TITIDREN-791838 format. One record per residue: residue in three letters; x, y, z of N, C-alpha, C, O in turn. Coordinates in steps of 0.2 Angstrom, whole numbers, plus 5000, padded with zeros to 4 digits. Layout:
// TITIDREN-791838
ALAXYZXYZXYZXYZ/...
END
This chain:
// TITIDREN-791838
UNK489944355205490444375201491144395204491044425210/UNK491644375202492344385205492444465205492244495200/UNK492844485210493044555210493444575204493544635203/UNK493844535201494244555196493944555189494344565184/UNK493344545188493044545182492344575181491944565186/UNK492244615176491644645175491344695180490844715181/UNK491844735184491644785189491644855186492044865181/UNK491244895189491244965187491145005193490844985198/UNK491445065193491345115198490845165197490645175191/UNK490545185202490045235202490045285207490045275213/UNK490145355205490245405210489645455210489445475205/UNK489345455216488745505217488145465218487845425214/UNK487945465225487345425227486745465228486345445233/UNK486545515224485845535224485445485221485645435219/UNK484845505221484345455218484545425212484445365211/UNK484745465207484845435200485445395201485445335198/UNK485945415205486545365205486445305209486645245206/UNK486045305214485845245217485445195213485645135212/UNK484945225209484545175204484945155199484845095197/UNK485445195196485845165191486345115193486445065190/UNK486545115200486945065203486544995203486844945202/UNK485945005205485544945206485344915199485344855198/UNK485344955194485144935187485744895185485744845182/UNK486344925186487044895184487044825187487244775184/UNK486944825193487044755197486544705195486644645194/UNK485944725193485444685191485644645184485344595182/UNK486044685180486244655174486944615174487244595169/UNK487144605181487744555182488344595183488844565183/UNK488344655184488944695185489044705193488644725196/UNK489644695195489844705202490044785202490444805199/UNK489644825206489744895207490044915213489944895218/UNK490644955212490944985217490745065218490745095213/UNK490345075224490045145224490445185229490745165234/UNK490445255228490745305232490345365232490145385227/UNK490245395238489945455239490345505243490645475248/UNK490445565242490845615246490645605253491045605258/UNK489945605254489745595261489645525263489245485260/UNK490045505267490145425269489545395271489345345270/UNK489145435275488545415278488045395273487545345274/UNK488045425267487545415262487745345259487345305257/UNK488345335258488645265255488345215260488145155258/UNK488445225266488345175271487545155271487345105272/UNK487145215271486445205271486245165265485745125265/UNK486545175259486345145253486545065253486145025251/UNK487145055256487344985257486844945261486744885260/UNK486644975267486244945272485444945269485044905272/UNK485344985265484644995262484544965256484444895255/UNK484445005250484244975244484744925241484544875237/UNK485444935243485944885240486044825244486444785243/UNK485644815250485744765254485644695251485144685247/UNK486144655251486144585248486344585241486244535238/UNK486444645238486644655231487444645230487844655235/UNK487644635224488344625223488644705222488944715216/UNK488544745227488744815227489244825233489044805239/UNK489744855232490244865238490344935238490344975233/UNK490544965244490645035245491445045245491845005248/UNK491645105243492345125244492345185248491945225248/UNK492845185253492845245258493245305255493245355258/UNK493545295249493945345246493945335238493845275236/UNK494145385235494245375227494845335226494845295221/UNK495345335230495945295230495745225231495945175227/UNK495345205236495145135237494745115231494745055228/UNK494245155228493845135222494345115216494245065213/UNK494845155215495345145210495645075211495845045206/UNK495845065217496144995218495744935218495944885216/UNK495044945219494544895218494344875211494044825210/UNK494544925206494244915199494844885195495444905196/UNK494644835191495144805186495244855180494844895179/UNK495844845177495944895171495644855165495644795164/UNK495444895160495344975160494844985165494244965164/UNK494945035170494445055175493845085171493945125166/UNK493245075173492645115170492245145176492045105181/UNK492245205176491945245182491445295180491545335175/UNK490845285182490245325180490245385185490145375191/UNK490145445183490145505187489345525187489145545182/UNK489045525193488345545194488345595199487945595204/UNK488745655197488745705202488445765199488345765193/UNK488345825202488045885200488445915194489045915195/UNK488045935189488445965183488746025186488546065190/UNK489346045182489746105183490346095187490646045186/UNK490546135192491146135195491246065199491846035199/UNK490746035202490845965205491145915200491545875203/UNK490945915194491245865189491945875188492345835189/UNK492145935188492845955187493245935193493845915192/UNK492945945199493345935205493445855206493945835208/UNK492945815204493045745204493545725199493945675201/UNK493545745193494045735188494745745191495245705190/UNK494845805193495445825196495745775201496345755202/UNK495245755206495445705211495645635208496045595211/UNK495245615202495345545200495945545195496345485195/UNK496145595192496745585187497345555190497645515186/UNK497545585195498245555198498145475200498645445201/UNK497545455201497445385203497345335198497345275199/UNK497245365192497045315186497645315181498145345182/UNK497545265176498145255172497845255164497245255163/UNK498345265160498145265153497645215151497745155153/UNK497145225147496645175145496045175149495445145147/UNK496045205156495445205160494945245157495145295154/UNK494345235159493745275156493345305161493145275166/UNK493245375160492745405164492145425160492145445155/UNK491545405163490845415160490445465164490245455170/UNK490345525161489945575165489245565163489045585157/UNK488845545168488145535166487645585168487045575169/UNK487945645170487545705173487345745167487445735161/UNK486945795169486745845164487245905162487045965163/UNK487845885160488345935159488245965153487945945148/UNK488446035153488446075146488946045141489446025143/UNK488746045135489146005130489846035129490246005128/UNK489846105130490546135130490946115135491546105134/UNK490746105141491146075147491346005145491945985146/UNK490945965142491145895140491645905134492145855135/UNK491645945130492145955125492845965128493345935126/UNK492746015133493446035136493645975140494245965140/UNK493245945144493445885148493745825144494145795146/UNK493445815138493645755134494345775132494745725132/UNK494545835130495245845128495645845134496245815133/UNK495445865140495945865146496045795148496645775149/UNK495545755148495645685150496045645145496445605146/UNK495945655138496245615133497045635133497445595132/UNK497145705135497845725135498245685141498845675141/UNK497845665146498145625151498145555150498345515154/UNK497945535144498045465142497445425143497345365142/UNK496845455146496245415148495745435143495845475138/UNK495145405143494645415139494045435143493945425148/UNK493645485139493045515142492445505138492445515132/UNK491945495142491245485138490745525142490545515147/UNK490545575138489945625140489345595138489145585132/UNK488945565143488345525142487745555144487645565150/UNK487245575139486645595141486245535143486245485140/UNK485845545149485445495152484745525153484745575157/UNK484245495150483545525152483145465154483145405152/UNK482645485158482145435161482045445168481545415171/UNK482345495171482245505178482345445183482745405181/UNK482145445189482245395194482045325191482445275192/UNK481445325188481245255186481645235180481845175180/UNK481845275176482245255170482945235172483145185170/UNK483245265177483945245179483845175182484345135182/UNK483345155185483245095189483045035184483344985184/UNK482545055179482345005175482545005168482444955164/UNK482845055166483145065159483045135156482445145154/UNK483545175156483445245153483645245146483845195143/UNK483545305143483845315136484545345137484645385141/UNK485045315134485745335135486045355128485945325123/UNK486345415129486645455123487345465124487545525126/UNK487745415123488545425124488845455118488745445113/UNK489345505120489845535115490445545119490545525125/UNK490945565115491645585118492145545114492245545108/UNK492545505118493145475116492945405112492645365115/UNK492945405105492745355101492945285104492545235104/UNK493645275106493845215107493545185114493545125115/UNK493245225118492945205124492345165122492145115126/UNK491945175117491345145115491445065114491045035116/UNK492045045112492144975111492144945118492044885118/UNK492344975123492444955130491744955133491544905136/UNK491445015133490845025138490145015134489645015137/UNK490245005127489545005124489144945126488544955127/UNK489444885127489044825129488744835136488144825137/UNK489044865141488744885147488244935147487644925150/UNK488344985143487845035143487145015139486645025141/UNK487244975134486644945131486344895135485644895135/UNK486644865139486344815144485844845149485344815151/UNK486044905151485644935156485144985153484745015157/UNK485144995146484645045143483945015142483844955143/UNK483545065141482845035140482845005133483245005129/UNK482344965132482244925125481644945122481144965125/UNK481644945115481144975111481044925105481444875104/UNK480644945100480644915094480044865094479744855099/UNK479944835088479444785087479444725092478844715095/UNK479944705093480044645098480344665105480544625109/UNK480344735106480544765112481244735114481444725120/UNK481744735109482344705110482944755107483544735107/UNK482744815106483244855103483444905108483044945110/UNK484044905111484244955116484245025114484445045108/UNK483945065118483945135117484545175119484645215124/UNK485145145116485745175117486245165111486245105109/UNK486545215109486945205103487445265103487345315106/UNK488045255100488545305100488345365096488045355091/UNK488345425099488145485096488645515092488545535086/UNK489245525095489745565091490345585096490345575102/UNK490845625093491445645097491245705102490745735101/UNK491745715106491645775110491045775114490845725118/UNK490745835114490045845118489445825114488945845117/UNK489545785109488945765105488345735109487745745109/UNK488545685114488045655118487645695122487045695123/UNK488045745126487745785130487345845126486845865129/UNK487545855120487145905116486445875114485945905115/UNK486445815112485845775110485345775116484745785116/UNK485645765122485245765128484945825130484345835132/UNK485345885129485145955130484545965125484045995128/UNK484545945119484045965114483445915116482845945116/UNK483545855118482945815121482645855126481945855126/UNK482945885131482645925136482345985134481746005136/UNK482546015128482246075125481546055123481046095123/UNK481545995119480845975117480445955122479845965122/UNK480745925128480345905134479945975137479345965139/UNK480346025137480046095139479446105135478946125138/UNK479446105129478846125125478246075126477746105127/UNK478446015126477845965127477545975133476945975134/UNK477945985139477645995145477246065145476646065148/UNK477446115143477146175142476446175138475946195140/UNK476546135133475946135128475346095132474846115131/UNK475546035135475046005139474746045144474146045146/UNK475146085148474946135153474446185150473946205153/UNK474546205144474146255140473446215138472946255139/UNK473446155136472846115135472446115142471846125142/UNK472746095147472446095154472146165156471546165158/UNK472546215155472246285156471646305152471146335155/UNK471646285146471146305142470446265144469946295144/UNK470546205145469946165147469646185154469046185155/UNK470146205159469946225165469646295165469146315168/UNK469946335161469746405160469046415156468646455158/UNK469146395150468546405145467946355147467346375146/UNK468146295149467546245149467446225156466946185157/UNK467746255161467646245168467646175170467346145174/UNK468146135166468246065168468646055174469146085175/UNK468446005178468845995184469445945182469445915177/UNK469845935187470445895185470245825183470545795179/UNK469745795186469545725185469345715178469445665174/UNK468945765175468645765169469245775163469245745158/UNK469645825165470245835160470645765160470945755155/UNK470745735166471145675166470845625161471245585158/UNK470145615161469845575156470045585149470145545145/UNK470045655147470245675141470945655139471045625134/UNK471345665144472045655143472145575142472545555138/UNK471845535146471845465145471645445138472045405135/UNK471145475136470945455129471445475124471545445119/UNK471645535124472145565120472845515120473145505114/UNK472945495125473545445126473445385123473945345122/UNK472845365121472745305118472745315110472645265106/UNK472845375108472845385101473445415098474045395100/UNK473445465094474045495091474445535095474945555094/UNK474245555101474645595106474845545112475045565117/UNK474945485110475245435115475945455116476345455112/UNK476045465123476745485125476745475133476245475136/UNK477345475135477545465142477245525146476945525151/UNK477345585143477145645147476445655147476145685152/UNK476045635142475345635142475045585147474645595151/UNK475445525147475245475152475345495159474845495163/UNK475845535161475945555168475545615169475345625175/UNK475345655164474945715165474245685168473945715172/UNK474045635164473345605166473445575174472945585178/UNK473945545175474045515182474045565187473845555192/UNK474445625186474445685190473745705192473545725198/UNK473345715187472645745188472145705192471745725194/UNK472345635193471845595197472045585204471745555208/UNK472645615205472945615212472545655217472445715215/UNK472345635223471945675227472345695233472745645236/UNK472345755235472745775241472445755247471845765249/UNK472745715251472445685257472245735263471845725267/UNK472545795263472445845268471745885266471445895271/UNK471645895260471045935258470545895255469945925254/UNK470745845252470245805248470145835241469645805237/UNK470545885239470445905233470945875228471445845230/UNK470845885221471445855217472045895219472145955220/UNK472645855219473245885222473545935217473745985220/UNK473345925211473645985206473346045208473646095206/UNK472746045210472346115212472746155218472646215218/UNK473046115222473446145228474146155227474546175231/UNK474346145221475146155219475146225216474846245212/UNK475646255218475846325216476046325208476346275206/UNK475846375204475946375197476646405196476746435190/UNK477046405201477746435200478146375198478346325202/UNK478346365191478746315189479546325189479746375187/UNK479846275191480646285192480946255185480646225181/UNK481646265185481946235179482746225181482946255186/UNK483046185177483746175179484246195174484846185174/UNK483946235168484446265164484446235157484746265152/UNK484246175156484446135150483946165144484246175138/UNK483346185146482946225141483246285138483246305132/UNK483546325143483846385142484446375137484646415132/UNK484846325139485446305135485246295128485646315123/UNK484746255127484446235120484346295116484546305110/UNK483946345120483746405116484446445115484446475109/UNK484846455119485446495118485846465112486146495108/UNK485946395112486246365106485946375100486246385095/UNK485246375100484846385093485046455091485146465085/UNK485046505096485146575094485846585091486046615086/UNK486346545094487046555092487146515085487546545081/UNK486746465084486846435077486346465072486446445066/UNK485946505074485446545069484946495067484646505061/UNK484646455071484146405070483446435074483546435080/UNK482946445070482346465073482046415077481846355075/UNK481946425084481646375088481246415093481346415100/UNK480746455091480246495095479846455101479746475106/UNK479646395099479246355104479646335110479446345115/UNK480346315109480746305114480846365118480846365125/UNK481046425115481146485119480546505123480646525129/UNK479946495120479346515123479246475129478946495134/UNK479346405129479246365134479746385140479546375146/UNK480346405139480746425144480446495147480446505153/UNK480246545143480046605145479346595149479246635154/UNK478946545148478346525152478546505159478246525163/UNK479146475160479346455166479546515170479446525176/UNK479946565166480146625169479646665172479646695178/UNK479046675168478546715170478146685175477846725179/UNK478146615175477746585181478046595188477746595193/UNK478746615188479146625194478946695197479046705203/UNK478646735193478446805195477746805199477346845197/UNK477646755203477046745206476746805210476146815208/UNK477146835214476846895218476646945213476146985214/UNK477146965208476947015203476346995199475947045198/UNK476246935197475646915193475046925197474546945195/UNK475046905204474446915208474246985209473647005209/UNK474747025209474647095210474347125203473847165204/UNK474647105198474447135191473747115190473347145186/UNK473547055192472847025191472347065194471747065191/UNK472547105199472047155202471947215198471447255199/UNK472447235194472447305191472447305184472147355181/UNK472747255180472847265173472147245170471947185171/UNK471947285165471347265161471447205156471947195154/UNK470847175155470847125150470247085150469847095155/UNK470047045145469447005145469446955150469946925152/UNK468846935152468746875157468546825152468046825148/UNK468846765153468746705149467946685149467646685154/UNK467646675143467046645143466946585147467446545146/UNK466446565150466346505154465846465151465246485149/UNK466046395151465546345149464846345153464946355159/UNK464346345149463646345153463446415155462846425157/UNK463846465153463646535155463646585150463246635149/UNK464146575145464346625140464246595133464646615129/UNK463846555132463746525125464046455124463846435118/UNK464446435128464646365127464146315129463946315135/UNK463946275124463446225126463746155125464246145124/UNK463246105127463546035126463746015119464145975118/UNK463446055114463646035107464346065106464746035102/UNK464546125108465146155107465746135111466346135109/UNK465546105117466146075121466546025118467146035118/UNK466345975114466745925111467145955105467745935104/UNK466846005102467246045097467846075099468346075096/UNK467746115105468246155108468846105111469446115110/UNK468646045114469145995116469445975110470145965110/UNK469145965104469445935098469945985096470545965093/UNK469846055096470246105094470846105098471446125096/UNK470746095105471346095109471846035108472446045108/UNK471545985106471945925104472345945098472945925098/UNK472045975093472345995087472946035088473446035085/UNK472846085093473346135094473946105098474546115096/UNK473746055102474246015106474745975101475345975101/UNK474345945096474745895092475145945087475745925086/UNK474945995084475346045080475946065084476446075081/UNK475846085090476346115094476946065095477546075095/UNK476746005097477145945098477545935092478145925092/UNK477245935086477645925079478145975078478645965077/UNK477946035080478446095079478946085084479546105082/UNK478846065090479446055095479946005092480546015092/UNK479745945090480145895087480545925081481145915080/UNK480145965076480445995070481046045072481546045069/UNK480846085077481346135079481946095082482546115081/UNK481846045087482346005090482845975085483445975085/UNK482545945080482945905075483345955070483845945067/UNK483046015069483346065065483946095069484446105066/UNK483946095075484546115079485046065079485646085078/UNK484846005080485345945079485645945072486345935072/UNK485345955067485645955060486146015060486645995057/UNK485946075062486446125061487046115066487646135064/UNK486946095072487546075076487946025074488546025074/UNK487645975070488045915067488545945062489145925062/UNK488245995058488646025053489146065056489746065053/UNK488946105061489446155064490046125067490646145067/UNK489846075071490346045075490645975072491045945075/UNK490445965066490745905062490645835066491045795067/UNK489945835069489845775073489545715069489545655071/UNK489245725063488945675059488445645063488445575063/UNK487945675066487445645069486945605065486745635059/UNK486745555067486245505064485545525066485345495072/UNK485145555062484445575065484045515066483645515071/UNK483945465062483545415063483745375069483345355073/UNK484345375071484645335076484445375083484345345088/UNK484545445083484345485088483545475090483445465096/UNK483145475085482445465086482345395089481845385093/UNK482745345087482645275089482845275097482545235101/UNK483345315099483545315106483045345110482945325116/UNK482545385108482045415112481445375112480945405115/UNK481345325109480745285109480645255116480045235117/UNK481145235120481045205126481445235132481945265130/UNK481245235138481645255143481645325145481645345151/UNK481545375140481645445141481045475142480445455141/UNK481045545144480445575146480045595140479445605140/UNK480345605134479945625128479745565123479545575118/UNK479845505126479645445122478845455120478445475124/UNK478745445114478045455111478045415104478445395101/UNK477345395103477245355097477445395091477645365086/UNK477445465091477645505085478345495083478545505077/UNK478845465087479545455086479545405080480045405076/UNK479145355080479145305074479045345067479445325062/UNK478645395067478545435061479145475059479345485054/UNK479445495065480045535064480645495061481045515056/UNK480745435064481245385061481045375054481545375049/UNK480445365052480245345045480445405040480645395035/UNK480245465043480345525039481145535037481245555031/UNK481545525042482245535040482545475037483045485033/UNK482245415038482545355034482345365026482745345022/UNK481745395025481545405018481945465015482145465009/UNK482145515019482445575016482945595021482845635025/UNK483545565021484145585026484245655026484445685031/UNK484245695020484345765020483745805021483745865019/UNK483245785024482645815025482745885029483045885034/UNK482645945026482746005029482346025035482646055040/UNK481745995036481346005041480845955042480545935037/UNK480645935048480145875048479445905046479045865044/UNK479345965046478645995044478545975036477945965035/UNK479045965032478945955025478945885023478845865018/UNK479045835028478945765027478245755026477845785029/UNK478045705021477345695020476945675026476345705026/UNK477145635030476745615036476645675040476045675043/UNK477045715042476945775046476545835042476145875045/UNK476745835036476345885032475645875032475145915032/UNK475445805031474745785031474445795038473845815039/UNK474845785043474545785050474445865052473945875055/UNK474845905049474745975051474146005047473846055049/UNK474045975041473445995037472845975041472346015040/UNK472845925044472245895048472145935054471545935056/UNK472645965057472546005064472446075063472246105068/UNK472646105058472746175058472146215059472146275062/UNK471546195057470946225057470746235065470646295067/UNK470746185068470646185075471146225079471046255084/UNK471746215077472346245080472246325080472346355085/UNK472046345074471946425073471346445077471346495080/UNK470846405077470246425081470346435088470046475091/UNK470646385091470746385099471246445101471146475106/UNK471746455097472146515098471746585098471846625102/UNK471346585093470846645093470446655099470346705102/UNK470146595101469646595106470046605113469846645117/UNK470646585113471046595119471246675120471246705125/UNK471446705114471546775114470946815116471046865119/UNK470446795113469746835115469646835122469346875125/UNK469746775125469646765132470146785137470146775143/UNK470746805134471346825138471646765142471946775147/UNK471646705139471946645142472646645138472646635132/UNK473246645142473846645139474046575136474046525140/UNK474246565130474446505127475046515123475046505117/UNK475646535126476246565122476546505118476746525112/UNK476546445120476846395116476346375110476646365104/UNK475746365111475246355105475346405100475346395094/UNK475346475102475346525097476046535094476046545088/UNK476546525098477246535094477346475090477646485084/UNK477146415091477146365087476846375080477046355075/UNK476246395081475846415074476146465070476146465064/UNK476446515074476746565070477446545067477546565061/UNK477746495070478346465067478146425061478446425056/UNK477546385061477346345055477146395050477346385044/UNK476746455051476546495046477146535043477246545037/UNK477646545047478246585045478646535040478946555035/UNK478746475042479146425038478746415031479146395026/UNK478146415031477746405025477646465020477346465015/UNK477946525023477846585019478346595014478946595016/UNK478146605008478646615003478946685003479546695001/UNK478546735006478846805007478546825014477946825015/UNK479046855018478846885024478946965024479146985019/UNK478746995029478847065029479547095031479647155032/UNK479947045031480647065034481047105028481647125030/UNK480847105022481147155017481147225020481647265018/UNK480647245024480647315027481147315032481447375033/UNK481247265036481747265041482447275038482847315040/UNK482547245032483247245029483347315026483847345026/UNK482747345023482747415021482947465026483347505025/UNK482647455032482847495038483547495040483847545041/UNK483747435040484447415042484947455037485447485039/UNK484747455031485147485026485147565027485647605026/UNK484547585029484447655030484847685035485247735034/UNK484847655041485147685047485947655048486347685051/UNK486047605044486747575045487147555039487647525040/UNK486847575033487147555027487347475027487847455025/UNK486847435029487047365030486947325023487047265023/UNK486647365018486547335011485947285011485647275016/UNK485747265005485247225004485247184998485647204994/UNK484847134997484847094991484147114987483747134991/UNK484147104981483547114977483247044975483546994974/UNK482647044973482246984971482346984963482146924961/UNK482547034960482447034953483147024949483247024943/UNK483747034953484347024950484847004956484747024962/UNK485446974954485946954959486347014961486347074958/UNK486647014967487147064969486947094976486447074979/UNK487347134979487247164985487147244984487547274980/UNK486647274987486447344985486447384991486347364997/UNK486547454990486447504995486147564992486247584986/UNK485647594996485347654993485447714998485447705004/UNK485547764995485547834999484747855000484447884996/UNK484547835006483747835007483547905008482947925007/UNK484047955009483848025011483848065004483648125004/UNK484148034999484148074993483548074990483048034990/UNK483348134986482748144983482648104976482148104974/UNK483248084974483248044967483047974969482947934964/
END
């Protein structure tokens, strides 16, 4: 391909950036790459990019000169200040109509600000959520672009060409325009919030099987493999099973058994929870999954507390009443709790998206977003087909829980879901995501909660007023009066 046609720039050669460059080149695009550390560019060109239609730029100025107009430059740099620094360096080198595409995990409010800044300079800005990890970047991720609408006409074809494909004939790109401003990065943020829940829920299923049933990693892996062939078919279930069969070459033990239970995070789950709080959308499953990572980080404190804090010892299979007949029943109940929790995760995620769409005037298309997540991304799952159908049938669906397909599914799992949470509580096994999700479900289906007492107390100490169930209006009571 000639240097003057079909070229794209890419800044940032960490693993995601490298793989995205290779993906672009494989689809016929000549890629000009730049990394702040020149040795990294050189190593990439001599290594994975050797023999490919990929060239290196020694400076941003050289990259700008190597690209045809309108220039299309993808930023794969660390979110936060580094993105702003690169934009500041690029703006004097570019011309009106050129397009910057931020493919990192930027906060949506930063993307809103950057979109305005870049547009004021006459350029176009695309805040693009990209999900799929290293493999997705190379073979086809889920891509969620938003920002300057005019840019989509220019970059849409390129982004669709490198995206994962899904659908009946595996020919539907998992890439579609999301909306203006920070909409693309917002959708990716919520994707990650759902991801936190599914990962935590799978870990709770694993913990219950290992704690209550004394199941070893290989046995749990078999269960996960079977679940992945049914209604829990998903990428995260698939890789959980794969993880459990990996043996540590040093000890000969399952590798998962020698990995510390201190889980890290990069902040997107926290951002999702913060946004839900700001919008007034209940999303306890997402919040609990973030808190679970926080408490996991208190490793030394937990180990000390384990020696002193009282609590029940989990009943153990083969010793405390669990027999061969009860084991399948308990595993089935764990399955049901996992399924119910995952449904609640998606319900909360799409409820957040609906409220954000209304608040920020984004006009998000829910079936389209579900379609984007069918391939390439971390939360891809068979359940997304049902989510698409639910929103297609009822575009103004207030919550996925009340759609017929999920209402029926929840009816089928709630007996086992309730039973396993009770068993976990009796045995002292923490299942915060399972329990908070069930509470969310029960709260959503409750025609009346106990919060009338909360409102009465608020009126008592702060004269905050209250509404009545028997007539319209706003009321206040002098609670200390004898009358």
